[in-house]
Biopython code that builds the backbone (N, CA, C, O; Angstrom):
import numpy as np
from Bio.PDB.StructureBuilder import StructureBuilder

atoms = [
    (1, "GLN", "N", (96.786, 114.830, 94.391)),
    (1, "GLN", "CA", (96.957, 115.076, 95.825)),
    (1, "GLN", "C", (96.714, 113.776, 96.589)),
    (1, "GLN", "O", (95.982, 112.893, 96.142)),
    (2, "VAL", "N", (97.350, 113.689, 97.746)),
    (2, "VAL", "CA", (97.251, 112.494, 98.592)),
    (2, "VAL", "C", (96.675, 112.908, 99.942)),
    (2, "VAL", "O", (97.077, 113.923, 100.511)),
    (3, "GLN", "N", (95.749, 112.129, 100.442)),
    (3, "GLN", "CA", (95.154, 112.387, 101.757)),
    (3, "GLN", "C", (95.376, 111.172, 102.665)),
    (3, "GLN", "O", (95.258, 110.024, 102.236)),
    (4, "LEU", "N", (95.700, 111.456, 103.921)),
    (4, "LEU", "CA", (95.796, 110.432, 104.956)),
    (4, "LEU", "C", (94.727, 110.736, 106.002)),
    (4, "LEU", "O", (94.697, 111.826, 106.573)),
    (5, "VAL", "N", (93.863, 109.776, 106.246)),
    (5, "VAL", "CA", (92.764, 109.972, 107.189)),
    (5, "VAL", "C", (92.916, 108.973, 108.333)),
    (5, "VAL", "O", (92.888, 107.759, 108.133)),
    (6, "GLU", "N", (93.078, 109.519, 109.537)),
    (6, "GLU", "CA", (93.287, 108.704, 110.722)),
    (6, "GLU", "C", (91.977, 108.504, 111.467)),
    (6, "GLU", "O", (91.048, 109.304, 111.354)),
    (7, "SER", "N", (91.925, 107.418, 112.230)),
    (7, "SER", "CA", (90.793, 107.162, 113.112)),
    (7, "SER", "C", (91.260, 106.300, 114.269)),
    (7, "SER", "O", (92.301, 105.646, 114.199)),
    (8, "GLY", "N", (90.463, 106.311, 115.349)),
    (8, "GLY", "CA", (90.729, 105.393, 116.442)),
    (8, "GLY", "C", (91.253, 106.002, 117.717)),
    (8, "GLY", "O", (91.399, 105.295, 118.714)),
    (9, "GLY", "N", (91.542, 107.287, 117.724)),
    (9, "GLY", "CA", (92.010, 107.897, 118.962)),
    (9, "GLY", "C", (90.885, 108.002, 119.977)),
    (9, "GLY", "O", (89.728, 107.713, 119.673)),
    (10, "GLY", "N", (91.238, 108.418, 121.189)),
    (10, "GLY", "CA", (90.221, 108.573, 122.222)),
    (10, "GLY", "C", (90.825, 108.597, 123.602)),
    (10, "GLY", "O", (92.027, 108.789, 123.780)),
    (11, "LEU", "N", (89.952, 108.396, 124.582)),
    (11, "LEU", "CA", (90.347, 108.427, 125.992)),
    (11, "LEU", "C", (90.210, 107.024, 126.578)),
    (11, "LEU", "O", (89.173, 106.376, 126.438)),
    (12, "VAL", "N", (91.272, 106.571, 127.234)),
    (12, "VAL", "CA", (91.230, 105.277, 127.899)),
    (12, "VAL", "C", (91.845, 105.403, 129.282)),
    (12, "VAL", "O", (92.558, 106.361, 129.580)),
    (13, "GLN", "N", (91.556, 104.427, 130.110)),
    (13, "GLN", "CA", (92.179, 104.364, 131.420)),
    (13, "GLN", "C", (93.569, 103.763, 131.299)),
    (13, "GLN", "O", (93.854, 103.068, 130.323)),
    (14, "PRO", "N", (94.442, 104.016, 132.272)),
    (14, "PRO", "CA", (95.762, 103.373, 132.261)),
    (14, "PRO", "C", (95.620, 101.856, 132.162)),
    (14, "PRO", "O", (94.801, 101.241, 132.845)),
    (15, "GLY", "N", (96.438, 101.276, 131.297)),
    (15, "GLY", "CA", (96.352, 99.842, 131.053)),
    (15, "GLY", "C", (95.410, 99.463, 129.940)),
    (15, "GLY", "O", (95.347, 98.300, 129.543)),
    (16, "GLY", "N", (94.674, 100.435, 129.431)),
    (16, "GLY", "CA", (93.707, 100.179, 128.384)),
    (16, "GLY", "C", (94.334, 100.100, 127.002)),
    (16, "GLY", "O", (95.550, 100.206, 126.843)),
    (17, "SER", "N", (93.473, 99.909, 126.005)),
    (17, "SER", "CA", (93.924, 99.720, 124.633)),
    (17, "SER", "C", (93.150, 100.603, 123.665)),
    (17, "SER", "O", (91.988, 100.939, 123.893)),
    (18, "LEU", "N", (93.814, 100.964, 122.598)),
    (18, "LEU", "CA", (93.202, 101.654, 121.466)),
    (18, "LEU", "C", (93.818, 101.102, 120.194)),
    (18, "LEU", "O", (94.909, 100.531, 120.213)),
    (19, "ARG", "N", (93.105, 101.279, 119.083)),
    (19, "ARG", "CA", (93.629, 100.849, 117.786)),
    (19, "ARG", "C", (93.496, 102.000, 116.805)),
    (19, "ARG", "O", (92.390, 102.427, 116.472)),
    (20, "LEU", "N", (94.635, 102.494, 116.349)),
    (20, "LEU", "CA", (94.645, 103.566, 115.357)),
    (20, "LEU", "C", (94.678, 102.970, 113.950)),
    (20, "LEU", "O", (95.300, 101.937, 113.706)),
    (21, "SER", "N", (93.998, 103.644, 113.045)),
    (21, "SER", "CA", (94.022, 103.268, 111.633)),
    (21, "SER", "C", (94.271, 104.512, 110.805)),
    (21, "SER", "O", (93.914, 105.621, 111.204)),
    (22, "CYS", "N", (94.885, 104.319, 109.651)),
    (22, "CYS", "CA", (95.142, 105.450, 108.748)),
    (22, "CYS", "C", (95.062, 104.942, 107.323)),
    (22, "CYS", "O", (95.798, 104.039, 106.926)),
    (23, "ALA", "N", (94.160, 105.534, 106.560)),
    (23, "ALA", "CA", (93.973, 105.143, 105.174)),
    (23, "ALA", "C", (94.457, 106.253, 104.252)),
    (23, "ALA", "O", (94.096, 107.418, 104.419)),
    (24, "ALA", "N", (95.272, 105.881, 103.285)),
    (24, "ALA", "CA", (95.765, 106.822, 102.283)),
    (24, "ALA", "C", (94.927, 106.722, 101.026)),
    (24, "ALA", "O", (94.531, 105.630, 100.618)),
    (25, "SER", "N", (94.658, 107.855, 100.418)),
    (25, "SER", "CA", (93.874, 107.875, 99.188)),
    (25, "SER", "C", (94.344, 109.029, 98.315)),
    (25, "SER", "O", (95.056, 109.927, 98.766)),
    (26, "GLY", "N", (93.927, 108.981, 97.055)),
    (26, "GLY", "CA", (94.285, 110.053, 96.141)),
    (26, "GLY", "C", (95.190, 109.561, 95.027)),
    (26, "GLY", "O", (95.069, 108.426, 94.566)),
    (27, "ASN", "N", (96.086, 110.418, 94.605)),
    (27, "ASN", "CA", (96.972, 110.149, 93.475)),
    (27, "ASN", "C", (98.182, 109.334, 93.944)),
    (27, "ASN", "O", (99.257, 109.883, 94.185)),
    (28, "ILE", "N", (97.991, 108.025, 94.067)),
    (28, "ILE", "CA", (99.020, 107.148, 94.627)),
    (28, "ILE", "C", (99.479, 106.138, 93.583)),
    (28, "ILE", "O", (98.678, 105.370, 93.051)),
    (29, "PHE", "N", (100.784, 106.151, 93.297)),
    (29, "PHE", "CA", (101.357, 105.098, 92.460)),
    (29, "PHE", "C", (101.880, 103.969, 93.335)),
    (29, "PHE", "O", (101.650, 102.795, 93.048)),
    (30, "SER", "N", (102.581, 104.326, 94.400)),
    (30, "SER", "CA", (103.113, 103.339, 95.330)),
    (30, "SER", "C", (103.384, 104.023, 96.665)),
    (30, "SER", "O", (103.706, 105.210, 96.712)),
    (31, "ILE", "N", (103.249, 103.258, 97.756)),
    (31, "ILE", "CA", (103.562, 103.784, 99.080)),
    (31, "ILE", "C", (104.763, 103.042, 99.634)),
    (31, "ILE", "O", (104.771, 101.812, 99.673)),
    (32, "TYR", "N", (105.756, 103.763, 100.052)),
    (32, "TYR", "CA", (106.942, 103.174, 100.657)),
    (32, "TYR", "C", (106.693, 102.992, 102.147)),
    (32, "TYR", "O", (105.824, 102.210, 102.532)),
    (33, "ASN", "N", (107.426, 103.685, 102.978)),
    (33, "ASN", "CA", (107.221, 103.543, 104.421)),
    (33, "ASN", "C", (105.897, 104.158, 104.851)),
    (33, "ASN", "O", (105.447, 105.166, 104.306)),
    (34, "MET", "N", (105.284, 103.519, 105.849)),
    (34, "MET", "CA", (104.130, 104.096, 106.545)),
    (34, "MET", "C", (104.421, 104.013, 108.039)),
    (34, "MET", "O", (105.125, 103.116, 108.501)),
    (35, "GLY", "N", (103.874, 104.952, 108.772)),
    (35, "GLY", "CA", (104.178, 104.910, 110.198)),
    (35, "GLY", "C", (103.360, 105.870, 111.022)),
    (35, "GLY", "O", (102.445, 106.533, 110.533)),
    (36, "TRP", "N", (103.720, 105.922, 112.288)),
    (36, "TRP", "CA", (103.061, 106.773, 113.267)),
    (36, "TRP", "C", (104.089, 107.561, 114.052)),
    (36, "TRP", "O", (105.101, 107.022, 114.499)),
    (37, "TYR", "N", (103.820, 108.829, 114.210)),
    (37, "TYR", "CA", (104.590, 109.713, 115.056)),
    (37, "TYR", "C", (103.629, 110.302, 116.087)),
    (37, "TYR", "O", (102.412, 110.267, 115.908)),
    (38, "ARG", "N", (104.180, 110.831, 117.142)),
    (38, "ARG", "CA", (103.344, 111.483, 118.143)),
    (38, "ARG", "C", (104.019, 112.733, 118.679)),
    (38, "ARG", "O", (105.243, 112.860, 118.686)),
    (39, "GLN", "N", (103.168, 113.654, 119.128)),
    (39, "GLN", "CA", (103.678, 114.894, 119.701)),
    (39, "GLN", "C", (102.849, 115.248, 120.918)),
    (39, "GLN", "O", (101.644, 115.480, 120.823)),
    (40, "ALA", "N", (103.509, 115.286, 122.058)),
    (40, "ALA", "CA", (102.868, 115.696, 123.302)),
    (40, "ALA", "C", (103.083, 117.191, 123.502)),
    (40, "ALA", "O", (104.012, 117.756, 122.924)),
    (41, "PRO", "N", (102.250, 117.845, 124.305)),
    (41, "PRO", "CA", (102.403, 119.287, 124.522)),
    (41, "PRO", "C", (103.798, 119.630, 125.023)),
    (41, "PRO", "O", (104.300, 119.018, 125.966)),
    (42, "GLY", "N", (104.416, 120.610, 124.385)),
    (42, "GLY", "CA", (105.736, 121.064, 124.799)),
    (42, "GLY", "C", (106.880, 120.176, 124.377)),
    (42, "GLY", "O", (108.028, 120.429, 124.744)),
    (43, "LYS", "N", (106.589, 119.134, 123.609)),
    (43, "LYS", "CA", (107.640, 118.220, 123.183)),
    (43, "LYS", "C", (107.721, 118.169, 121.669)),
    (43, "LYS", "O", (106.792, 118.574, 120.970)),
    (44, "GLN", "N", (108.839, 117.668, 121.174)),
    (44, "GLN", "CA", (109.007, 117.516, 119.735)),
    (44, "GLN", "C", (108.263, 116.260, 119.248)),
    (44, "GLN", "O", (108.020, 115.317, 120.002)),
    (45, "ARG", "N", (107.925, 116.292, 117.988)),
    (45, "ARG", "CA", (107.312, 115.113, 117.386)),
    (45, "ARG", "C", (108.339, 113.978, 117.367)),
    (45, "ARG", "O", (109.501, 114.186, 117.017)),
    (46, "GLU", "N", (107.892, 112.773, 117.750)),
    (46, "GLU", "CA", (108.800, 111.643, 117.810)),
    (46, "GLU", "C", (108.222, 110.439, 117.078)),
    (46, "GLU", "O", (107.007, 110.279, 116.954)),
    (47, "LEU", "N", (109.129, 109.603, 116.600)),
    (47, "LEU", "CA", (108.709, 108.378, 115.939)),
    (47, "LEU", "C", (108.129, 107.412, 116.959)),
    (47, "LEU", "O", (108.690, 107.222, 118.039)),
    (48, "VAL", "N", (107.003, 106.803, 116.610)),
    (48, "VAL", "CA", (106.420, 105.738, 117.420)),
    (48, "VAL", "C", (106.736, 104.392, 116.787)),
    (48, "VAL", "O", (107.300, 103.508, 117.431)),
    (49, "ALA", "N", (106.369, 104.244, 115.526)),
    (49, "ALA", "CA", (106.602, 102.994, 114.825)),
    (49, "ALA", "C", (106.540, 103.260, 113.330)),
    (49, "ALA", "O", (105.830, 104.153, 112.869)),
    (50, "ILE", "N", (107.302, 102.463, 112.581)),
    (50, "ILE", "CA", (107.311, 102.613, 111.143)),
    (50, "ILE", "C", (107.405, 101.236, 110.509)),
    (50, "ILE", "O", (107.995, 100.321, 111.083)),
    (51, "ILE", "N", (106.823, 101.090, 109.324)),
    (51, "ILE", "CA", (106.817, 99.807, 108.633)),
    (51, "ILE", "C", (107.087, 100.037, 107.156)),
    (51, "ILE", "O", (106.509, 100.930, 106.536)),
    (52, "THR", "N", (107.977, 99.215, 106.599)),
    (52, "THR", "CA", (108.283, 99.309, 105.185)),
    (52, "THR", "C", (107.232, 98.562, 104.366)),
    (52, "THR", "O", (106.365, 97.881, 104.914)),
    (53, "ARG", "N", (107.324, 98.701, 103.070)),
    (53, "ARG", "CA", (106.347, 98.054, 102.209)),
    (53, "ARG", "C", (106.397, 96.525, 102.334)),
    (53, "ARG", "O", (105.378, 95.850, 102.193)),
    (54, "ASP", "N", (107.584, 95.996, 102.599)),
    (54, "ASP", "CA", (107.707, 94.546, 102.716)),
    (54, "ASP", "C", (107.509, 94.052, 104.141)),
    (54, "ASP", "O", (107.682, 92.864, 104.413)),
    (55, "GLY", "N", (107.146, 94.956, 105.063)),
    (55, "GLY", "CA", (106.761, 94.536, 106.404)),
    (55, "GLY", "C", (107.809, 94.652, 107.479)),
    (55, "GLY", "O", (107.553, 94.260, 108.617)),
    (56, "SER", "N", (108.973, 95.171, 107.172)),
    (56, "SER", "CA", (109.977, 95.387, 108.211)),
    (56, "SER", "C", (109.537, 96.534, 109.114)),
    (56, "SER", "O", (108.997, 97.535, 108.644)),
    (57, "THR", "N", (109.771, 96.378, 110.407)),
    (57, "THR", "CA", (109.263, 97.354, 111.362)),
    (57, "THR", "C", (110.364, 97.915, 112.248)),
    (57, "THR", "O", (111.421, 97.307, 112.421)),
    (58, "ASN", "N", (110.091, 99.085, 112.802)),
    (58, "ASN", "CA", (110.983, 99.703, 113.762)),
    (58, "ASN", "C", (110.111, 100.444, 114.770)),
    (58, "ASN", "O", (109.131, 101.089, 114.397)),
    (59, "TYR", "N", (110.472, 100.348, 116.046)),
    (59, "TYR", "CA", (109.671, 100.948, 117.111)),
    (59, "TYR", "C", (110.505, 101.823, 118.016)),
    (59, "TYR", "O", (111.703, 101.598, 118.189)),
    (60, "ALA", "N", (109.864, 102.826, 118.595)),
    (60, "ALA", "CA", (110.490, 103.540, 119.698)),
    (60, "ALA", "C", (110.632, 102.576, 120.870)),
    (60, "ALA", "O", (109.765, 101.731, 121.093)),
    (61, "ASP", "N", (111.724, 102.702, 121.616)),
    (61, "ASP", "CA", (111.938, 101.796, 122.748)),
    (61, "ASP", "C", (110.772, 101.842, 123.740)),
    (61, "ASP", "O", (110.435, 100.832, 124.358)),
    (62, "SER", "N", (110.173, 102.998, 123.882)),
    (62, "SER", "CA", (109.128, 103.173, 124.891)),
    (62, "SER", "C", (107.837, 102.412, 124.574)),
    (62, "SER", "O", (106.995, 102.229, 125.453)),
    (63, "VAL", "N", (107.680, 101.970, 123.324)),
    (63, "VAL", "CA", (106.439, 101.286, 122.954)),
    (63, "VAL", "C", (106.653, 99.824, 122.570)),
    (63, "VAL", "O", (105.687, 99.105, 122.309)),
    (64, "LYS", "N", (107.895, 99.383, 122.533)),
    (64, "LYS", "CA", (108.174, 97.989, 122.159)),
    (64, "LYS", "C", (107.459, 97.030, 123.105)),
    (64, "LYS", "O", (107.477, 97.204, 124.324)),
    (65, "GLY", "N", (106.841, 96.029, 122.525)),
    (65, "GLY", "CA", (106.105, 95.049, 123.313)),
    (65, "GLY", "C", (104.689, 95.461, 123.636)),
    (65, "GLY", "O", (103.905, 94.636, 124.104)),
    (66, "ARG", "N", (104.331, 96.722, 123.399)),
    (66, "ARG", "CA", (102.972, 97.191, 123.696)),
    (66, "ARG", "C", (102.213, 97.585, 122.429)),
    (66, "ARG", "O", (101.005, 97.367, 122.336)),
    (67, "PHE", "N", (102.911, 98.158, 121.463)),
    (67, "PHE", "CA", (102.300, 98.589, 120.203)),
    (67, "PHE", "C", (102.782, 97.665, 119.093)),
    (67, "PHE", "O", (103.920, 97.197, 119.117)),
    (68, "THR", "N", (101.909, 97.405, 118.120)),
    (68, "THR", "CA", (102.276, 96.562, 116.988)),
    (68, "THR", "C", (101.781, 97.204, 115.703)),
    (68, "THR", "O", (100.574, 97.315, 115.487)),
    (69, "ILE", "N", (102.697, 97.622, 114.857)),
    (69, "ILE", "CA", (102.314, 98.259, 113.605)),
    (69, "ILE", "C", (102.134, 97.193, 112.526)),
    (69, "ILE", "O", (102.863, 96.203, 112.475)),
    (70, "SER", "N", (101.143, 97.425, 111.667)),
    (70, "SER", "CA", (100.924, 96.543, 110.520)),
    (70, "SER", "C", (100.328, 97.370, 109.390)),
    (70, "SER", "O", (99.903, 98.506, 109.600)),
    (71, "ARG", "N", (100.300, 96.802, 108.202)),
    (71, "ARG", "CA", (99.730, 97.521, 107.061)),
    (71, "ARG", "C", (99.063, 96.548, 106.109)),
    (71, "ARG", "O", (99.402, 95.366, 106.045)),
    (72, "ASP", "N", (98.105, 97.084, 105.373)),
    (72, "ASP", "CA", (97.433, 96.343, 104.309)),
    (72, "ASP", "C", (97.718, 97.094, 103.014)),
    (72, "ASP", "O", (97.101, 98.125, 102.746)),
    (73, "ASN", "N", (98.640, 96.589, 102.217)),
    (73, "ASN", "CA", (99.052, 97.303, 101.013)),
    (73, "ASN", "C", (97.908, 97.424, 100.007)),
    (73, "ASN", "O", (97.833, 98.407, 99.270)),
    (74, "ALA", "N", (97.030, 96.444, 99.972)),
    (74, "ALA", "CA", (95.904, 96.498, 99.031)),
    (74, "ALA", "C", (94.945, 97.628, 99.381)),
    (74, "ALA", "O", (94.276, 98.174, 98.503)),
    (75, "LYS", "N", (94.876, 97.979, 100.657)),
    (75, "LYS", "CA", (93.982, 99.049, 101.110)),
    (75, "LYS", "C", (94.708, 100.346, 101.407)),
    (75, "LYS", "O", (94.087, 101.322, 101.827)),
    (76, "ASN", "N", (96.017, 100.368, 101.193)),
    (76, "ASN", "CA", (96.813, 101.575, 101.506)),
    (76, "ASN", "C", (96.555, 102.047, 102.943)),
    (76, "ASN", "O", (96.391, 103.240, 103.196)),
    (77, "THR", "N", (96.523, 101.110, 103.854)),
    (77, "THR", "CA", (96.148, 101.409, 105.236)),
    (77, "THR", "C", (97.198, 100.871, 106.199)),
    (77, "THR", "O", (97.747, 99.786, 106.008)),
    (78, "VAL", "N", (97.461, 101.658, 107.237)),
    (78, "VAL", "CA", (98.373, 101.249, 108.300)),
    (78, "VAL", "C", (97.603, 101.256, 109.615)),
    (78, "VAL", "O", (96.729, 102.092, 109.842)),
    (79, "TYR", "N", (97.950, 100.305, 110.471)),
    (79, "TYR", "CA", (97.250, 100.121, 111.745)),
    (79, "TYR", "C", (98.241, 100.187, 112.897)),
    (79, "TYR", "O", (99.420, 99.871, 112.743)),
    (80, "LEU", "N", (97.737, 100.604, 114.060)),
    (80, "LEU", "CA", (98.579, 100.617, 115.257)),
    (80, "LEU", "C", (97.734, 100.241, 116.467)),
    (80, "LEU", "O", (97.193, 101.124, 117.134)),
    (81, "PRO", "N", (97.608, 98.943, 116.765)),
    (81, "PRO", "CA", (97.002, 98.551, 118.027)),
    (81, "PRO", "C", (97.941, 98.931, 119.169)),
    (81, "PRO", "O", (99.137, 98.643, 119.119)),
    (82, "MET", "N", (97.399, 99.575, 120.189)),
    (82, "MET", "CA", (98.189, 100.046, 121.317)),
    (82, "MET", "C", (97.624, 99.428, 122.587)),
    (82, "MET", "O", (96.461, 99.636, 122.931)),
    (83, "ASN", "N", (98.454, 98.674, 123.271)),
    (83, "ASN", "CA", (98.049, 98.027, 124.506)),
    (83, "ASN", "C", (98.821, 98.600, 125.695)),
    (83, "ASN", "O", (99.855, 99.250, 125.538)),
    (84, "SER", "N", (98.292, 98.342, 126.871)),
    (84, "SER", "CA", (98.942, 98.773, 128.115)),
    (84, "SER", "C", (99.304, 100.256, 128.070)),
    (84, "SER", "O", (100.418, 100.644, 128.422)),
    (85, "LEU", "N", (98.371, 101.061, 127.644)),
    (85, "LEU", "CA", (98.627, 102.500, 127.565)),
    (85, "LEU", "C", (98.897, 103.065, 128.947)),
    (85, "LEU", "O", (98.254, 102.685, 129.926)),
    (86, "ASN", "N", (99.855, 103.976, 129.013)),
    (86, "ASN", "CA", (100.248, 104.531, 130.311)),
    (86, "ASN", "C", (100.324, 106.052, 130.224)),
    (86, "ASN", "O", (100.172, 106.611, 129.137)),
    (87, "PRO", "N", (100.552, 106.723, 131.333)),
    (87, "PRO", "CA", (100.536, 108.197, 131.332)),
    (87, "PRO", "C", (101.620, 108.837, 130.471)),
    (87, "PRO", "O", (101.589, 110.052, 130.274)),
    (88, "ASP", "N", (102.573, 108.071, 129.951)),
    (88, "ASP", "CA", (103.585, 108.631, 129.042)),
    (88, "ASP", "C", (103.134, 108.618, 127.584)),
    (88, "ASP", "O", (103.806, 109.186, 126.723)),
    (89, "ASP", "N", (102.021, 107.985, 127.307)),
    (89, "ASP", "CA", (101.572, 107.822, 125.922)),
    (89, "ASP", "C", (100.674, 108.934, 125.374)),
    (89, "ASP", "O", (100.596, 109.073, 124.153)),
    (90, "PRO", "N", (99.996, 109.727, 126.195)),
    (90, "PRO", "CA", (99.102, 110.745, 125.643)),
    (90, "PRO", "C", (99.825, 111.727, 124.724)),
    (90, "PRO", "O", (100.889, 112.251, 125.053)),
    (91, "ALA", "N", (99.219, 111.957, 123.574)),
    (91, "ALA", "CA", (99.804, 112.838, 122.576)),
    (91, "ALA", "C", (98.835, 112.904, 121.396)),
    (91, "ALA", "O", (97.840, 112.182, 121.342)),
    (92, "VAL", "N", (99.151, 113.776, 120.470)),
    (92, "VAL", "CA", (98.493, 113.718, 119.170)),
    (92, "VAL", "C", (99.316, 112.770, 118.309)),
    (92, "VAL", "O", (100.522, 112.953, 118.143)),
    (93, "TYR", "N", (98.659, 111.766, 117.769)),
    (93, "TYR", "CA", (99.336, 110.770, 116.952)),
    (93, "TYR", "C", (99.096, 111.087, 115.472)),
    (93, "TYR", "O", (97.958, 111.258, 115.035)),
    (94, "TYR", "N", (100.180, 111.161, 114.724)),
    (94, "TYR", "CA", (100.128, 111.519, 113.313)),
    (94, "TYR", "C", (100.525, 110.329, 112.446)),
    (94, "TYR", "O", (101.527, 109.659, 112.700)),
    (95, "CYS", "N", (99.735, 110.088, 111.441)),
    (95, "CYS", "CA", (100.057, 109.080, 110.443)),
    (95, "CYS", "C", (101.024, 109.668, 109.420)),
    (95, "CYS", "O", (100.935, 110.844, 109.068)),
    (96, "TYR", "N", (101.937, 108.841, 108.954)),
    (96, "TYR", "CA", (102.927, 109.261, 107.953)),
    (96, "TYR", "C", (102.961, 108.243, 106.809)),
    (96, "TYR", "O", (102.797, 107.043, 107.025)),
    (97, "ALA", "N", (103.173, 108.736, 105.613)),
    (97, "ALA", "CA", (103.382, 107.850, 104.475)),
    (97, "ALA", "C", (104.338, 108.494, 103.485)),
    (97, "ALA", "O", (104.249, 109.689, 103.203)),
    (98, "GLY", "N", (105.237, 107.703, 102.971)),
    (98, "GLY", "CA", (106.107, 108.128, 101.879)),
    (98, "GLY", "C", (105.495, 107.642, 100.580)),
    (98, "GLY", "O", (105.489, 106.443, 100.301)),
    (99, "VAL", "N", (104.982, 108.568, 99.785)),
    (99, "VAL", "CA", (104.149, 108.214, 98.633)),
    (99, "VAL", "C", (104.809, 108.613, 97.328)),
    (99, "VAL", "O", (105.249, 109.748, 97.148)),
    (100, "GLN", "N", (104.863, 107.657, 96.432)),
    (100, "GLN", "CA", (105.296, 107.915, 95.061)),
    (100, "GLN", "C", (104.032, 108.145, 94.232)),
    (100, "GLN", "O", (103.169, 107.270, 94.160)),
    (101, "VAL", "N", (103.921, 109.308, 93.613)),
    (101, "VAL", "CA", (102.673, 109.641, 92.915)),
    (101, "VAL", "C", (102.700, 109.239, 91.442)),
    (101, "VAL", "O", (101.650, 109.169, 90.803)),
    (102, "ARG", "N", (103.886, 108.975, 90.900)),
    (102, "ARG", "CA", (103.969, 108.508, 89.515)),
    (102, "ARG", "C", (105.257, 107.719, 89.353)),
    (102, "ARG", "O", (106.181, 107.850, 90.155)),
    (103, "LEU", "N", (105.312, 106.909, 88.322)),
    (103, "LEU", "CA", (106.492, 106.112, 88.038)),
    (103, "LEU", "C", (107.703, 107.017, 87.869)),
    (103, "LEU", "O", (107.620, 108.051, 87.207)),
    (104, "LEU", "N", (108.819, 106.633, 88.461)),
    (104, "LEU", "CA", (110.118, 107.310, 88.375)),
    (104, "LEU", "C", (110.202, 108.585, 89.216)),
    (104, "LEU", "O", (111.268, 109.197, 89.284)),
    (105, "SER", "N", (109.120, 108.995, 89.850)),
    (105, "SER", "CA", (109.219, 110.159, 90.735)),
    (105, "SER", "C", (109.649, 109.698, 92.116)),
    (105, "SER", "O", (109.294, 108.593, 92.527)),
    (106, "PRO", "N", (110.413, 110.519, 92.851)),
    (106, "PRO", "CA", (110.800, 110.137, 94.207)),
    (106, "PRO", "C", (109.603, 110.215, 95.141)),
    (106, "PRO", "O", (108.669, 110.974, 94.882)),
    (107, "PRO", "N", (109.612, 109.444, 96.224)),
    (107, "PRO", "CA", (108.500, 109.530, 97.175)),
    (107, "PRO", "C", (108.510, 110.860, 97.925)),
    (107, "PRO", "O", (109.567, 111.431, 98.191)),
    (108, "SER", "N", (107.335, 111.332, 98.254)),
    (108, "SER", "CA", (107.172, 112.548, 99.044)),
    (108, "SER", "C", (106.509, 112.197, 100.366)),
    (108, "SER", "O", (105.781, 111.210, 100.468)),
    (109, "ASP", "N", (106.772, 113.023, 101.382)),
    (109, "ASP", "CA", (106.207, 112.787, 102.708)),
    (109, "ASP", "C", (104.803, 113.374, 102.815)),
    (109, "ASP", "O", (104.560, 114.516, 102.425)),
    (110, "TYR", "N", (103.889, 112.571, 103.349)),
    (110, "TYR", "CA", (102.529, 113.035, 103.610)),
    (110, "TYR", "C", (102.165, 112.712, 105.058)),
    (110, "TYR", "O", (102.614, 111.719, 105.630)),
    (111, "TRP", "N", (101.337, 113.585, 105.626)),
    (111, "TRP", "CA", (100.943, 113.458, 107.031)),
    (111, "TRP", "C", (99.429, 113.539, 107.170)),
    (111, "TRP", "O", (98.745, 114.239, 106.423)),
    (112, "GLY", "N", (98.933, 112.797, 108.154)),
    (112, "GLY", "CA", (97.533, 112.927, 108.512)),
    (112, "GLY", "C", (97.316, 114.151, 109.384)),
    (112, "GLY", "O", (98.264, 114.850, 109.742)),
    (113, "GLN", "N", (96.061, 114.402, 109.721)),
    (113, "GLN", "CA", (95.723, 115.589, 110.498)),
    (113, "GLN", "C", (95.960, 115.395, 111.991)),
    (113, "GLN", "O", (95.944, 116.363, 112.752)),
    (114, "GLY", "N", (96.174, 114.179, 112.409)),
    (114, "GLY", "CA", (96.429, 113.893, 113.822)),
    (114, "GLY", "C", (95.181, 113.431, 114.549)),
    (114, "GLY", "O", (94.071, 113.880, 114.262)),
    (115, "THR", "N", (95.383, 112.531, 115.490)),
    (115, "THR", "CA", (94.285, 112.051, 116.325)),
    (115, "THR", "C", (94.766, 112.016, 117.778)),
    (115, "THR", "O", (95.875, 111.566, 118.064)),
    (116, "GLN", "N", (93.929, 112.490, 118.677)),
    (116, "GLN", "CA", (94.324, 112.615, 120.070)),
    (116, "GLN", "C", (94.176, 111.281, 120.794)),
    (116, "GLN", "O", (93.155, 110.602, 120.681)),
    (117, "VAL", "N", (95.211, 110.925, 121.532)),
    (117, "VAL", "CA", (95.169, 109.776, 122.438)),
    (117, "VAL", "C", (95.368, 110.303, 123.850)),
    (117, "VAL", "O", (96.359, 110.972, 124.141)),
    (118, "SER", "N", (94.423, 109.997, 124.715)),
    (118, "SER", "CA", (94.484, 110.449, 126.099)),
    (118, "SER", "C", (94.376, 109.256, 127.035)),
    (118, "SER", "O", (93.661, 108.292, 126.760)),
    (119, "VAL", "N", (95.098, 109.338, 128.146)),
    (119, "VAL", "CA", (95.080, 108.269, 129.150)),
    (119, "VAL", "C", (94.802, 108.915, 130.501)),
    (119, "VAL", "O", (95.571, 109.751, 130.974)),
    (120, "SER", "N", (93.694, 108.515, 131.112)),
    (120, "SER", "CA", (93.313, 109.118, 132.394)),
    (120, "SER", "C", (92.406, 108.168, 133.153)),
    (120, "SER", "O", (91.645, 107.402, 132.562)),
    (121, "LYS", "N", (92.500, 108.230, 134.482)),
    (121, "LYS", "CA", (91.642, 107.370, 135.304)),
    (121, "LYS", "C", (90.215, 107.889, 135.281)),
    (121, "LYS", "O", (89.335, 107.304, 135.912)),
]
sb = StructureBuilder()
sb.init_structure("model")
sb.init_model(0)
sb.init_chain("A")
sb.init_seg("    ")
for serial, (resi, resn, name, xyz) in enumerate(atoms, 1):
    if name == "N":
        sb.init_residue(resn, " ", resi, " ")
    sb.init_atom(name, np.array(xyz, "f"), 0.0, 1.0, " ", f" {name:<3s}", serial, name[0])
structure = sb.get_structure()
């Protein structure tokens, strides 16, 4: 089994910053893509940022220039520093990883439990 454990959510004022982290553990042979999605009340879950194993990244237009995704392959960990947070950013943020659990098996999708990000004066 594979577990993703997130940390770093919280409440900040508009313009503030937070740093999300997500560590994968368990039966891991290799991790392909890692990333962050978010879901606000009444809305569908959306991609925030994703990073491949070799470091290629993709961002939602709404977070470009403010969020920067990175990963440490040795620690099976993905990070998301978030700057200039605004009232459009509050949501539950979910960590994602595509994990290969054994040689020659296809990667499977795994999700963290979610961490709340709130922005308020």
